[in-house]
ChimeraX commands (.cxc) that place a marker at each C-alpha (Angstrom):
marker #1 position -9.69,0.68,22.98 radius 0.5
marker #1 position -8.44,4.25,22.62 radius 0.5
marker #1 position -4.82,5.16,21.90 radius 0.5
marker #1 position -3.30,8.61,21.54 radius 0.5
marker #1 position -0.11,9.45,19.67 radius 0.5
marker #1 position 1.73,12.67,18.94 radius 0.5
marker #1 position 2.38,14.19,15.55 radius 0.5
marker #1 position 6.14,14.70,15.24 radius 0.5
marker #1 position 8.38,16.65,12.88 radius 0.5
marker #1 position 7.44,16.23,9.24 radius 0.5
marker #1 position 3.96,15.12,10.45 radius 0.5
marker #1 position 5.08,11.61,11.41 radius 0.5
marker #1 position 3.21,9.58,14.02 radius 0.5
marker #1 position 3.41,6.11,15.56 radius 0.5
marker #1 position 0.94,3.26,15.24 radius 0.5
marker #1 position 0.37,2.18,18.86 radius 0.5
marker #1 position 1.57,-1.27,19.91 radius 0.5
marker #1 position -1.96,-2.39,20.79 radius 0.5
marker #1 position -3.14,-1.59,17.24 radius 0.5
marker #1 position -0.11,-3.28,15.65 radius 0.5
marker #1 position -0.77,-6.44,17.68 radius 0.5
marker #1 position -4.53,-6.44,17.06 radius 0.5
marker #1 position -4.06,-6.25,13.28 radius 0.5
marker #1 position -0.77,-8.21,13.05 radius 0.5
marker #1 position 0.95,-5.24,11.42 radius 0.5
marker #1 position 4.58,-5.20,10.40 radius 0.5
marker #1 position 6.67,-2.96,8.15 radius 0.5
marker #1 position 5.18,-4.51,4.99 radius 0.5
marker #1 position 1.95,-2.52,5.52 radius 0.5
marker #1 position 0.96,0.96,4.39 radius 0.5
marker #1 position -1.70,3.14,6.03 radius 0.5
marker #1 position -4.55,4.31,3.80 radius 0.5
marker #1 position -6.23,7.49,5.07 radius 0.5
marker #1 position -9.79,8.37,4.05 radius 0.5
marker #1 position -12.33,11.02,4.97 radius 0.5
marker #1 position -15.77,9.40,5.09 radius 0.5
marker #1 position -19.07,11.04,4.14 radius 0.5
marker #1 position -19.50,12.29,7.74 radius 0.5
marker #1 position -16.14,14.08,7.59 radius 0.5
marker #1 position -14.43,11.59,9.93 radius 0.5
marker #1 position -10.98,10.14,9.24 radius 0.5
marker #1 position -10.83,6.39,8.63 radius 0.5
marker #1 position -7.68,4.29,8.40 radius 0.5
marker #1 position -7.10,1.02,6.63 radius 0.5
marker #1 position -3.96,-1.11,6.57 radius 0.5
marker #1 position -2.83,-2.23,3.13 radius 0.5
marker #1 position -0.24,-5.02,2.87 radius 0.5
marker #1 position 2.47,-4.71,0.23 radius 0.5
marker #1 position 2.36,-7.87,-1.83 radius 0.5
marker #1 position 5.44,-9.81,-2.86 radius 0.5
marker #1 position 5.76,-10.94,-6.46 radius 0.5
marker #1 position 4.87,-14.48,-5.39 radius 0.5
marker #1 position 1.67,-13.21,-3.73 radius 0.5
marker #1 position 0.72,-11.30,-6.90 radius 0.5
marker #1 position 1.14,-14.23,-9.30 radius 0.5
marker #1 position -2.29,-15.45,-10.35 radius 0.5
marker #1 position -4.07,-12.65,-8.51 radius 0.5
marker #1 position -4.04,-10.16,-11.39 radius 0.5
marker #1 position -4.53,-10.44,-15.12 radius 0.5
marker #1 position -4.01,-8.08,-18.04 radius 0.5
marker #1 position -7.02,-6.38,-19.62 radius 0.5
marker #1 position -5.65,-7.17,-23.08 radius 0.5
marker #1 position -3.02,-9.50,-24.51 radius 0.5
marker #1 position 0.59,-8.38,-24.09 radius 0.5
marker #1 position 3.27,-8.91,-26.74 radius 0.5
marker #1 position 6.31,-9.27,-24.48 radius 0.5
marker #1 position 8.78,-9.20,-27.41 radius 0.5
marker #1 position 7.35,-5.89,-28.65 radius 0.5
marker #1 position 7.23,-4.53,-25.10 radius 0.5
marker #1 position 10.92,-5.39,-24.57 radius 0.5
marker #1 position 11.83,-3.82,-27.92 radius 0.5
marker #1 position 9.88,-0.64,-27.14 radius 0.5
marker #1 position 11.48,-0.42,-23.70 radius 0.5
marker #1 position 15.00,-0.74,-25.10 radius 0.5
marker #1 position 14.32,1.99,-27.66 radius 0.5
marker #1 position 12.90,4.48,-25.18 radius 0.5
marker #1 position 15.03,7.48,-24.31 radius 0.5
marker #1 position 15.24,8.28,-20.62 radius 0.5
marker link #1:1,2 radius 0.2
marker link #1:2,3 radius 0.2
marker link #1:3,4 radius 0.2
marker link #1:4,5 radius 0.2
marker link #1:5,6 radius 0.2
marker link #1:6,7 radius 0.2
marker link #1:7,8 radius 0.2
marker link #1:8,9 radius 0.2
marker link #1:9,10 radius 0.2
marker link #1:10,11 radius 0.2
marker link #1:11,12 radius 0.2
marker link #1:12,13 radius 0.2
marker link #1:13,14 radius 0.2
marker link #1:14,15 radius 0.2
marker link #1:15,16 radius 0.2
marker link #1:16,17 radius 0.2
marker link #1:17,18 radius 0.2
marker link #1:18,19 radius 0.2
marker link #1:19,20 radius 0.2
marker link #1:20,21 radius 0.2
marker link #1:21,22 radius 0.2
marker link #1:22,23 radius 0.2
marker link #1:23,24 radius 0.2
marker link #1:24,25 radius 0.2
marker link #1:25,26 radius 0.2
marker link #1:26,27 radius 0.2
marker link #1:27,28 radius 0.2
marker link #1:28,29 radius 0.2
marker link #1:29,30 radius 0.2
marker link #1:30,31 radius 0.2
marker link #1:31,32 radius 0.2
marker link #1:32,33 radius 0.2
marker link #1:33,34 radius 0.2
marker link #1:34,35 radius 0.2
marker link #1:35,36 radius 0.2
marker link #1:36,37 radius 0.2
marker link #1:37,38 radius 0.2
marker link #1:38,39 radius 0.2
marker link #1:39,40 radius 0.2
marker link #1:40,41 radius 0.2
marker link #1:41,42 radius 0.2
marker link #1:42,43 radius 0.2
marker link #1:43,44 radius 0.2
marker link #1:44,45 radius 0.2
marker link #1:45,46 radius 0.2
marker link #1:46,47 radius 0.2
marker link #1:47,48 radius 0.2
marker link #1:48,49 radius 0.2
marker link #1:49,50 radius 0.2
marker link #1:50,51 radius 0.2
marker link #1:51,52 radius 0.2
marker link #1:52,53 radius 0.2
marker link #1:53,54 radius 0.2
marker link #1:54,55 radius 0.2
marker link #1:55,56 radius 0.2
marker link #1:56,57 radius 0.2
marker link #1:57,58 radius 0.2
marker link #1:58,59 radius 0.2
marker link #1:59,60 radius 0.2
marker link #1:60,61 radius 0.2
marker link #1:61,62 radius 0.2
marker link #1:62,63 radius 0.2
marker link #1:63,64 radius 0.2
marker link #1:64,65 radius 0.2
marker link #1:65,66 radius 0.2
marker link #1:66,67 radius 0.2
marker link #1:67,68 radius 0.2
marker link #1:68,69 radius 0.2
marker link #1:69,70 radius 0.2
marker link #1:70,71 radius 0.2
marker link #1:71,72 radius 0.2
marker link #1:72,73 radius 0.2
marker link #1:73,74 radius 0.2
marker link #1:74,75 radius 0.2
marker link #1:75,76 radius 0.2
marker link #1:76,77 radius 0.2
marker link #1:77,78 radius 0.2
view
């Protein structure tokens, strides 16, 4: 399948309907652009995760003292 889109003002473009359907894309996805070792552009679709989807998926590298973190945050000047 080949699809062609225009580049609009501010360098915006559209993801063709066929691609959106094939990959079940919705507005919760971002497009990751890469240039591979052959100099060709590659795209990947990255889904934004909700907090519920993140729970249990990630862990801290070191222990976190949440009381100290809250204290430090409150005492930080913006």
